[in-house]
C-alpha positions as CSV (number, residue, x, y, z in Angstrom):
1,M,178.7,54.9,143.6
2,P,178.9,58.7,143.6
3,M,182.2,60.5,143.4
4,C,183.4,61.9,146.7
5,G,181.3,65.1,147.3
6,G,178.9,64.4,144.4
7,W,175.3,63.3,144.9
8,S,174.2,59.9,143.6
9,D,171.3,59.3,141.3
10,I,167.9,59.1,142.9
11,K,167.2,55.5,144.1
12,L,164.4,53.4,145.6
13,F,164.9,52.4,149.2
14,D,166.7,49.1,149.8
15,P,166.5,47.4,153.3
16,E,169.8,48.9,154.5
17,V,168.9,52.5,153.7
18,K,165.3,52.1,154.8
19,K,166.6,51.0,158.2
20,I,168.5,54.3,158.5
21,C,165.4,56.3,157.5
22,L,163.2,54.6,160.1
23,E,165.9,55.1,162.7
24,V,165.7,58.9,162.3
25,R,161.9,59.0,162.2
26,P,161.6,60.2,165.9
27,M,164.1,63.0,165.2
28,I,162.2,64.2,162.1
29,E,158.9,64.1,164.0
30,K,160.4,66.1,166.8
31,M,161.7,68.7,164.3
32,V,158.3,68.9,162.6
33,G,156.5,68.9,165.9
34,T,154.1,66.1,165.2
35,D,153.8,62.3,165.2
36,F,153.2,61.1,161.6
37,K,150.3,58.7,161.0
38,I,152.3,57.2,158.1
39,F,156.0,57.2,157.3
40,I,156.8,55.6,154.0
41,P,160.3,56.1,152.6
42,L,160.0,56.7,148.8
43,V,163.4,57.6,147.3
44,W,166.9,58.7,148.3
45,S,170.2,60.0,147.2
46,S,173.6,60.0,148.9
47,Q,176.8,62.0,149.0
48,V,180.1,60.6,150.2
49,V,181.9,63.1,152.5
50,A,183.6,62.3,155.9
51,G,180.8,59.9,156.3
52,T,177.6,59.8,154.2
53,N,174.9,62.5,153.6
54,Y,171.6,61.1,152.7
55,M,168.6,62.9,151.2
56,F,165.3,61.1,151.9
57,K,161.9,61.7,150.5
58,V,159.3,60.3,152.9
59,L,155.5,60.2,152.5
60,V,153.9,61.3,155.7
61,D,150.3,62.0,156.7
62,V,150.3,65.6,157.9
63,D,146.7,66.8,158.7
64,G,145.4,64.0,156.4
65,D,147.1,65.5,153.3
66,G,149.6,62.7,152.6
67,V,152.4,65.1,151.9
68,C,156.1,64.4,151.8
69,V,159.0,65.5,154.0
70,H,162.5,65.8,152.5
71,A,165.3,65.2,155.1
72,L,169.1,65.6,155.0
73,I,170.6,62.9,157.2
74,F,174.3,62.6,158.1
75,Q,175.8,59.2,158.9
76,P,179.3,59.6,160.3
77,L,182.1,57.2,159.8
78,P,182.0,54.3,162.2
79,C,185.4,55.3,163.7
80,S,184.0,58.7,164.8
81,E,181.8,57.0,167.4
82,K,179.1,59.6,166.6
83,E,175.4,58.9,165.8
84,L,173.1,59.5,162.9
85,S,171.7,63.0,162.8
86,V,169.0,64.9,161.0
87,M,170.7,68.0,159.6
88,K,167.8,69.8,157.8
89,I,164.3,69.1,156.7
90,Q,161.7,70.5,154.4
91,C,158.0,69.9,155.1
92,H,154.8,70.0,153.1
93,K,156.4,68.8,149.8
94,S,154.2,67.2,147.2
95,I,155.0,63.7,146.1
96,D,156.0,65.2,142.7
97,D,158.6,67.6,144.2
98,P,162.1,66.5,143.4
99,L,164.8,66.1,146.0
100,I,166.6,69.4,146.2
101,P,170.2,70.3,147.2
102,P,170.6,70.5,151.0
103,E,171.6,74.2,151.0
104,H,167.9,75.0,150.3
105,L,166.5,72.9,153.1
106,Q,165.4,74.6,156.4
107,K,166.9,73.8,159.7
């Protein structure tokens, strides 16, 4: 478990976090402006704030390249009655590119 405000280690997707990633797929596709042929969650990290920030690395098929998208997702606390949101994304990343701090991702 990460300290409040710190990012966790990089982890493989478990069913609970994979469900979150798949739920935001339409939002990511809208931000990128395309429907992905594939959408395979690879790894993630999280940060506890007033809710949870997630960084996801997802393998997508953009123009047949099989590149990755990095996405910053915010999951608010249940008591806030707000929904999941995609805060920032970075497209056309290679599978070898590490997850990067959110301040470097593009809106």
